[in-house]
Residue, then its C-alpha position, 0 to 999 in steps of 0.5 A: m849123647k842121647k837120653s834114648d841110649f841110656n834105656y834098658q828093659l827091666p822085668q818089673q819082678l827085679i824091682a824091689q819092693k822092700p828091704l832084706a831083712n839085715r841091710s848087708d844081706s844084699r848082693l853085691l856086683c863088682v865092675n872093673k871101671n877100666t875093663g868092664d869085668c863083672q864079679d858077683s859078691y855079697f856086700n858083707k864082703f865089701l870091707n875086703l874090697l878095702n884097702p889101708n889108706d882109703l877114705l869112704v866119703f859118705n852122705d850124711t843127709k836125713v829123710i825127712p817125713a816128707r809125704l802129707f795127705g789132706k783135702k781142700l775145703t771143697g772136699g777134693k782128695v790132696e797129696i803133698l810131697i814137700e821138695r824142700i823147707i824154707n823156714k819154719n812154717h814155709a815149704i815148696a812142694h808138689i801137690k797132687a788133686s784132681k785140679s791145681p790148687k790156685k792161691g789162697v786155697i787151705i788144704e786141710l791135713e790130719q789132725g786139725f793141721s793145715c796149710e795155705v797155697l801162697g803161690r807156684e814156683n814153675d812146677l812147685f807150690q809155694l806152701n805156708f803151714k799154720g799153727e804154733i808148731t814148727l814144720l818139722t815137727l809138724l812132719d814128725k807127727i803126721g807126715h810118711i815117708p816118701l817112698p819112691p814112685y815105684i814101690t807100689r806098696k804104702d809105707n809102713n812104720s819099718d820104712f821109718k827106720r829102713y828107708q834111712t841110713v844108721f849115720a843120718t843126721q842133716q833133716g832135709a832130704v825127701a828121699a834116700p842116699t840108697a848106697g848107704l842103706h847097706f850099712d848097718e852099725t856092725i859094718m860101720q864099726k868094723i871099719q873103725e876097728m879096721n882103721i879104715a878113715t871116713t868123713f861125710v858130706t851133705l847133699h839133701v836128695g830131692s825128688g827131682t832125683f826121680q823125675p825123668v829126663r824129658v828131653e832127648n838132647l841131653d844138652n837141654h836138660l835142666m837138672h834139679k836143686e839140691y842142697f850140698n854142703v862140704n866142710e873143710t875136714v872133708v877137703t883135709m882128709v881127701k888131700k890126705t887120702r891122695v898123699n898117701g896114696g889111697r882111693v877116695i871111695a865115694i858112698g853113692t851118687t849124692a856124695v859124688r855130686a857133693l864132691e864134684s860141686a866142690i870143685k873151684d879152679g880145679n881144686l876141692t874146696a870147702g863150700f856149700g849152696d845149691t848145685r845143678l850139676f848134671i854129670t854125663p859121658g865125657y866128664r872129667f872126675h876130680n876127686v872120686d876114684a871109686m864108688l858104690t852105688n845102687f841100681h838106677l831107672p832106665e833113662s836116668t840122670l843117675l845113671m848117666l853119671i855113673s856111666a860117666f865115671a865106669g864108661y857107657d858101655n861097661v856099665m850098660n853091659a853090667y846092668q844086662y849081666a844084673i839082669k840076667q842074675q837076677y839082681r834086685f834093682f833101685s832104692y832097696g835093691d842090691a848094690m854095685f861097686l865101681s872101681t879098678 
């Protein structure tokens, strides 16, 4: 298939610019991945769709305040988006400036902090942050929440809480696993009271999730690299769910990619590392029976992934239905449940 096969026209007003007052107030479009049938619902009814032996797989990654603003010694403004922290003072990052900074350039940051450009790594820059404190501490002091590019407003204090899942524990993401944003403490408590099994994988979402696919032939696309971790507990719980006849329900495309990246010889195996797994129609899923997800950008790798899972025609038709019904799209938008 081609990149253009995944294009669709979205009215600008349907791009959610801020979250709803309550996380679970979102709408929920239920799509039968076999028939394509669409049913309107609300996320606060999601638990009614679960069966006793089901397993919910969450991504416990935590968004870091990865956006920094500064200036060169010459006065030129610089915007930095940390892509990955290498160690306590070293990171690779995207840099937005009138002219790309060269090796050795010092960038002055807020509150007297600074960093030095060590070199380039393809489109990214290697940065060394000066001072005694660790980079994570520096980000906590002066970093901004890295809202996606389609959110046109500036970040504010509420985004520190709302662009983060309530179960986030593992620092490292620069974008939220957005399907998880719909869960609040009350719903998590109800899941526990219902004895629905839950487990957690980690996939640190990178800014590459928002990068456009630049080639028409998908075979030529190089997927961005993201760190994942699937532990033995996850493997055991997935196997138990299979034995008991339950469904493995991935909460978000990132949970899907983590599970599918941990496949060895056709079996789910504990492991960690970097994944470049690119899922397109024709891919055979090993571990996921149903998926909760948000609505994704046109021509994005995430739209390609859910099309592989629920069928290209079913997904594209569901998106047209969602547009007609005025669903809210993207990170702070509504949710879709793909199941049978």
